[in-house]
C-alpha positions as a Python dict, from the first residue, in 0.01 Angstrom:
ca = {
    (1, 'X'): (0, 0, 0),
    (2, 'X'): (-195, 272, -155),
    (3, 'X'): (-530, 39, -91),
    (4, 'X'): (-459, 26, 258),
    (5, 'X'): (-422, 430, 237),
    (6, 'X'): (-721, 464, 0),
    (7, 'X'): (-970, 245, 266),
    (8, 'X'): (-811, 417, 551),
    (9, 'X'): (-909, 805, 392),
    (10, 'X'): (-1261, 610, 311),
    (11, 'X'): (-1302, 551, 663),
    (12, 'X'): (-1155, 826, 812),
    (13, 'X'): (-1433, 1032, 569),
    (14, 'X'): (-1704, 804, 703),
    (15, 'X'): (-1600, 859, 1054),
    (16, 'X'): (-1602, 1234, 999),
    (17, 'X'): (-1964, 1221, 831),
    (18, 'X'): (-2113, 1003, 1158),
    (19, 'X'): (-1992, 1261, 1394),
    (20, 'X'): (-2161, 1569, 1155),
    (21, 'X'): (-2457, 1340, 1197),
    (22, 'X'): (-2480, 1333, 1584),
    (23, 'X'): (-2398, 1703, 1550),
    (24, 'X'): (-2730, 1714, 1308),
    (25, 'X'): (-2935, 1586, 1649),
    (26, 'X'): (-2811, 1794, 1856),
    (27, 'X'): (-3112, 2126, 1905),
    (28, 'X'): (-2966, 2469, 1821),
    (29, 'X'): (-3199, 2780, 1830),
    (30, 'X'): (-3387, 2675, 1564),
    (31, 'X'): (-3517, 2306, 1612),
    (32, 'X'): (-3502, 2118, 1311),
    (33, 'X'): (-3647, 1738, 1262),
    (34, 'X'): (-3331, 1608, 1279),
    (35, 'X'): (-3318, 1581, 1644),
    (36, 'X'): (-3555, 1303, 1662),
    (37, 'X'): (-3305, 1080, 1408),
    (38, 'X'): (-3140, 895, 1691),
    (39, 'X'): (-3517, 822, 1852),
    (40, 'X'): (-3727, 487, 1820),
    (41, 'X'): (-4037, 338, 1921),
    (42, 'X'): (-4163, -31, 2051),
    (43, 'X'): (-4406, -29, 1711),
    (44, 'X'): (-4572, -454, 1712),
    (45, 'X'): (-4289, -552, 1971),
    (46, 'X'): (-3989, -434, 1770),
    (47, 'X'): (-3789, -99, 1847),
    (48, 'X'): (-3835, 118, 1490),
    (49, 'X'): (-3723, 459, 1443),
    (50, 'X'): (-3911, 695, 1434),
    (51, 'X'): (-3861, 857, 1091),
    (52, 'X'): (-4021, 491, 961),
    (53, 'X'): (-4349, 572, 1204),
    (54, 'X'): (-4438, 961, 1104),
    (55, 'X'): (-4376, 1252, 871),
    (56, 'X'): (-4218, 1552, 1113),
    (57, 'X'): (-4261, 1934, 977),
    (58, 'X'): (-4103, 2227, 1183),
    (59, 'X'): (-4390, 2421, 1280),
    (60, 'X'): (-4221, 2768, 1345),
    (61, 'X'): (-3879, 2769, 1532),
    (62, 'X'): (-3993, 2598, 1845),
    (63, 'X'): (-4223, 2390, 1742),
    (64, 'X'): (-4223, 2040, 1530),
    (65, 'X'): (-4541, 1868, 1405),
    (66, 'X'): (-4539, 1485, 1429),
    (67, 'X'): (-4777, 1273, 1183),
    (68, 'X'): (-4765, 854, 1190),
    (69, 'X'): (-4843, 685, 907),
    (70, 'X'): (-5053, 478, 1135),
    (71, 'X'): (-5232, 633, 1428),
    (72, 'X'): (-5210, 286, 1622),
    (73, 'X'): (-4795, 372, 1669),
    (74, 'X'): (-4932, 754, 1793),
    (75, 'X'): (-4908, 634, 2197),
    (76, 'X'): (-4557, 431, 2109),
    (77, 'X'): (-4438, 740, 1933),
    (78, 'X'): (-4537, 1020, 2190),
    (79, 'X'): (-4404, 827, 2496),
    (80, 'X'): (-4091, 785, 2340),
    (81, 'X'): (-4089, 1180, 2302),
    (82, 'X'): (-4168, 1214, 2571),
    (83, 'X'): (-3884, 925, 2762),
    (84, 'X'): (-3650, 1091, 2516),
    (85, 'X'): (-3366, 1369, 2680),
    (86, 'X'): (-3510, 1613, 2401),
    (87, 'X'): (-3647, 1767, 2784),
    (88, 'X'): (-4012, 1795, 2564),
    (89, 'X'): (-4344, 1650, 2659),
    (90, 'X'): (-4543, 1656, 2327),
    (91, 'X'): (-4963, 1728, 2284),
    (92, 'X'): (-5189, 1441, 2120),
    (93, 'X'): (-5484, 1572, 1950),
    (94, 'X'): (-5588, 1269, 1865),
    (95, 'X'): (-5487, 1327, 1461),
    (96, 'X'): (-5109, 1504, 1499),
    (97, 'X'): (-4849, 1564, 1811),
    (98, 'X'): (-4710, 1907, 1852),
    (99, 'X'): (-4362, 1915, 2058),
    (100, 'X'): (-4339, 2261, 2133),
    (101, 'X'): (-3950, 2277, 2264),
    (102, 'X'): (-3881, 2552, 2560),
    (103, 'X'): (-3634, 2850, 2503),
    (104, 'X'): (-3272, 2714, 2564),
    (105, 'X'): (-3146, 2840, 2852),
    (106, 'X'): (-2815, 2936, 2892),
    (107, 'X'): (-2742, 2654, 3122),
    (108, 'X'): (-2908, 2372, 2829),
    (109, 'X'): (-2676, 2577, 2583),
    (110, 'X'): (-2359, 2496, 2799),
    (111, 'X'): (-2473, 2153, 2841),
    (112, 'X'): (-2582, 2109, 2465),
    (113, 'X'): (-2201, 2215, 2385),
    (114, 'X'): (-2069, 1915, 2649),
    (115, 'X'): (-2244, 1697, 2406),
    (116, 'X'): (-2103, 1853, 2164),
    (117, 'X'): (-1780, 1807, 2240),
    (118, 'X'): (-1817, 1444, 2349),
    (119, 'X'): (-1961, 1355, 1990),
    (120, 'X'): (-1651, 1558, 1812),
    (121, 'X'): (-1439, 1319, 2089),
    (122, 'X'): (-1558, 1049, 1930),
    (123, 'X'): (-1569, 1081, 1604),
    (124, 'X'): (-1207, 1177, 1641),
    (125, 'X'): (-1065, 868, 1848),
    (126, 'X'): (-1267, 660, 1518),
    (127, 'X'): (-1025, 861, 1290),
    (128, 'X'): (-734, 781, 1523),
    (129, 'X'): (-860, 404, 1491),
    (130, 'X'): (-844, 399, 1162),
    (131, 'X'): (-550, 533, 1157),
    (132, 'X'): (-358, 258, 1444),
    (133, 'X'): (-534, 19, 1163),
    (134, 'X'): (-415, 145, 859),
    (135, 'X'): (-21, 175, 1022),
    (136, 'X'): (-17, -157, 1121),
    (137, 'X'): (-121, -314, 757),
    (138, 'X'): (178, -97, 668),
    (139, 'X'): (406, -259, 920),
    (140, 'X'): (278, -636, 843),
    (141, 'X'): (355, -482, 424),
    (142, 'X'): (721, -412, 575),
    (143, 'X'): (748, -729, 761),
    (144, 'X'): (629, -960, 508),
    (145, 'X'): (865, -804, 281),
    (146, 'X'): (643, -664, -1),
    (147, 'X'): (803, -337, 51),
    (148, 'X'): (1103, -170, 165),
    (149, 'X'): (1117, 88, 521),
    (150, 'X'): (1141, 342, 315),
    (151, 'X'): (823, 309, 130),
    (152, 'X'): (641, 295, 475),
    (153, 'X'): (767, 555, 646),
    (154, 'X'): (644, 800, 355),
    (155, 'X'): (283, 651, 351),
    (156, 'X'): (277, 697, 701),
    (157, 'X'): (406, 1065, 638),
    (158, 'X'): (67, 1019, 394),
    (159, 'X'): (-205, 839, 656),
    (160, 'X'): (-41, 1125, 877),
    (161, 'X'): (-159, 1438, 697),
    (162, 'X'): (-496, 1259, 604),
    (163, 'X'): (-524, 1227, 917),
    (164, 'X'): (-473, 1547, 1022),
    (165, 'X'): (-691, 1634, 763),
    (166, 'X'): (-1040, 1513, 857),
    (167, 'X'): (-906, 1511, 1268),
    (168, 'X'): (-907, 1920, 1155),
    (169, 'X'): (-1273, 1881, 968),
    (170, 'X'): (-1396, 1743, 1300),
    (171, 'X'): (-1288, 2073, 1513),
    (172, 'X'): (-1388, 2298, 1221),
    (173, 'X'): (-1788, 2120, 1263),
    (174, 'X'): (-1696, 2161, 1651),
    (175, 'X'): (-1653, 2525, 1628),
    (176, 'X'): (-1946, 2567, 1407),
    (177, 'X'): (-2196, 2404, 1609),
    (178, 'X'): (-2079, 2597, 1910),
    (179, 'X'): (-2086, 2909, 1741),
    (180, 'X'): (-2451, 2829, 1664),
    (181, 'X'): (-2537, 2721, 2022),
    (182, 'X'): (-2366, 2981, 2215),
    (183, 'X'): (-2535, 3228, 1967),
    (184, 'X'): (-2861, 3374, 2114),
}
């Protein structure tokens, strides 16, 4: 029974971490190379993460310098960035790409807040799905006669507390991301 609770706690923690990584891809006031984490480019016919094709360096608050490892991949990287939802058209000087991000407008900030709320909800859903699966495992133990009803009730209370802890962590991350996005 404790193995079910421990496994659920670990999976919920992974869901929280995945949500944190998703939040990192949402641009706030200062641009960071993490906004490129989810992008892939066609490299020799294979979709390849941009992080495996180039180095990304923050030149200033709005500019990212992209230096491909292989100059042959420059066109594919440029196309992947241009076709993404980042709203950036990188400039190519033959050696490196420069992605200059526009200032965030109030409208764009609100759009990013909406994205953050969607990602937070996805995280909460993932945590609740883990809870549901663990609850079914506990009910199965009771049904098989391995544990009593009181033990299952106690374990479900612990499971609910664990679920609340992880959902609260996601809510805190969302609150921080919203504040970061709306800060001018």
